[in-house]
N, C-alpha and C positions, 0 to 999 in steps of 0.2 A: 434417267433417259429409259424408256419406254419399248419392249421386243416388237418387232412390226408382225411377228408371227403369235406369239401366247398372249403379247398384253402384258408380260411382266415387267414391272419397274425393277431395272437392274441397272451396275455400276458400269459395267463394260458391254458394247455391242461391237461386232464385227458384221461386215458389209460381205455379202453372200454374192461371188461372180457371177451369179446365173440368175438371181432377179433381181439382183439391186437391192433388196431390203436388208436392213439391219436387225441382225438378231442376236440372242443371247449365248451363252454357252450351250444350255441343253437344248434349244434348236437348232444347234450346227452338228451335224453329221459327222463330216470330217474337214480338214484342212492341212494343207503340207506347204513347205516351202522348196519352191521351184529354183530362186537361186538365193543368196545371201539377204536380198531385201526385197525379194517380191513373195507373199505368200496369199494362196489361193482357198478361199474359204466356200463350203456348197451347203448349206440348209437341208432339212428333211423334207421337207418338200420337194425341191429339186433332185434330190436322192433317188425319188421314185421315178421322175421321169429317166427313160431310160437312154436318150440320147445326151442328158446333159451329163450324165452320169458317165458314159463312154468318152465325152470331151475331158471331163475331171478327171478319170483314171489314165487318159492318153497324156497330159500335161506332165 
């Protein structure tokens, strides 16, 4: 599978909850579990947008 942010071919991709792109571990800025089954991920591009970062930190 290919990362939609950097273009690398990787085995594991996760979807950013803010831009809905599939990103690799190197392009993932932060991730946290909000409950036992829900995990939210934010990519490095969305991290620079202060509105998206504020929503991520509030969850």
